[in-house]
C-alpha positions, 0 to 999 in steps of 0.5 A: 332165605328167599323162597320163590313161589309159583302161581300155577293157577287160582289157589295152586302153587309150586316151589322147589325145595333143595336138600344137601345130600350129605345131610340126608346120608348123615341122618340115616347113618345116625338113625341105622346106629340107633337101630343097630342098638336094639334090633333083633336078628337070628344068629345075632345077640341083640346090639350085636348085629353088624352095621352092614347087615342092619344097613342091608335090612332096613336102610331103604325103608330108613332112607325113606323115612328121612326123606319124608321127614326132612322134605316135609320140615323144608317145605314147613319152614319155606312156607312159614317164611314165605308166610303162606297158609297152606290148604291140605297136604303138598304133592311133592316129587323129586325133580333133580340132583344137582352136581354140587351135592343137593337134591331139588324136590317140586312141590305142588300145594294149594293155599287158602283163598283171600275171602271178600265179604260184601256189605252186610247191610244190604243183606236180607235175613228172615228172623223167626220168633215163636211163644210157648202157649198155654195150649203147647203146655197143655199138649205136653201135660197130655203126652205125659199123661199117656205115657203114665196110663194104665189099663183095666180089662173091659167087659167081655161084650165091649168092642175095641175102640181107639185108645184101648189096648188089645191083645190078639193073636194073628197069622198073615199069609202071602201066596198061602205061605206064612212070612217072617214076622207074620205070626204072633201070639198075645201081641198087644198094641194100642188101637189109633196109636199108629203102632200097625198098619191102618187096615190092621187097626181098622179090622181090630176096631169094633172087635170083641173079646173071642172074636176072629176076623180075616182081612186083606193087607197091602204093605206099603211099596217102601215098607221096612220088610223088603221081603213083603213090601208092595205085597198083599197078605191074608190075615187072620186075627183073634182078639183076647182081651180088650183094655180101656185106658186110664190117664192120671188126673192132672194133680199134685200126685202126678207132679210128684211122680214126675219129680217136680221140685214144687209138686203142685199143678202150677209147678208142673205147668212152670216147669214144662214151661221152662224146659219148653222155652229152652227147646224153643230158644235152641230151634230158633237159634238153629232156624235163624243161624241156617238164615244167616249162613245163607245170607253170608254165602251169598255175599261172599266172594272166594275160590274154594281149595280143592283139597279141602273140598276133597277132604270134606267129601271123604268125611261125608262119604265115610259118614254116609258108609257108616250109616249104611253099615249102621242100617245092616247093608252088606258090605257098606264099605264097598258100596259105589258111591260117586264123589259128585253125590257129596260134592255140592254139600262139601263146597257148601260147608267149605265155603262157610267155613272159610267165610265164617272163619274170616268174619270171626278174625276180623271182628274178633268174634271168637268164643270167650271163655265165659260164653262157653261156660255160659252154654255148658251150664244152659245145656247141663240145667235140664239134667237132674245133675247138672254138675255131673254133665258139666264135668263131662263136658269139661273132661273132654277137649273134643266135646269143649271144641264142639261147644266153642264152634256153636258159640262162635256160630251163634256169635257170627249169627248176632253179629250178622243179624245186628247188620243185615235187613232183618224181617221178623216172622212169627211161626206158631209153637206146633210148626216150629216143633214140627220142623227138622 
């Protein structure tokens, strides 16, 4: 059967579908008869409801279902016949009923675009590299030692200093009134760790056990406590105890407490280096992947299907509302968020998705089974029981699909880096780790 497809504008198409009225009626009758065998209605035994009563009660809804099913089936067949790659759902409207017993419908829809990717050898990509240094290993060991520090009480006349743990009572007032969260007893924090606001730490530093002090504290305008943000409070703090921190020595005992297989200082450093190298690898890959994707978008020409962009906007909007809800925002699901807020991001995602899909298709960059397995093994290797993590991934098709998508992006990244004009830039370990 020849299918007539009319081009309306860019990616928008229109075609007319016809369905014999007799086919619709026959299917409606068939479904009503099937329904009559099980339907329950007051005054009738199950399966004994007269057909005219069933038809009167359920006829409209069954007819609507049949029309949807048959029109959808006709559209799918026609699109397949015309070899169309349909984007989104068609808008179908009844156009007319012909005298010869056929119903006609107009289907307006979008198709996926032709993607033209320019010469990748002229694309410029900055590829960054970084190394795990001895300094990075030392800093990580310091963090691990801090996590395992112990505290011992200082003498009564010892002044609190950075690194000490202090126990305090405090009370804060704004305009003479105690505010929520502004009062506590036996509250502990470590001076200099940034757990408290600077004015609070500055006031406590240098105090001795048994001393009290009053001071003013100006809450930042962006402070998380909305009731006090931007306001100035009067505080009174009483220092009850000062404890000095003791960091464990870097020795075999520390390595053993951390569960290092080779419980030596060398084994500890080697294990830390291995973990840091894994983290560096993933961060470098993410950064370089982003640079490749930016270059790809710049080299591609295509029209965007509005239906795909709108679907992406809806996903982003849903995610934003869920985030607001998680933060405790009241009526987050009703918050007025205009589509245009997400449109640039949605358009970029759709454009990138179509470009990557075309590059994968035309260059056979699909994820191979062994690549997916290797990626999961690498992810699992940092856990105590890698085999459990691997089972976790392989037990869910959605998780596997996520890994497959990552592997495909990695394949695309390597392919583009192999073609493009690449300049290497070395960044420090700290710089790489500081970036989101």
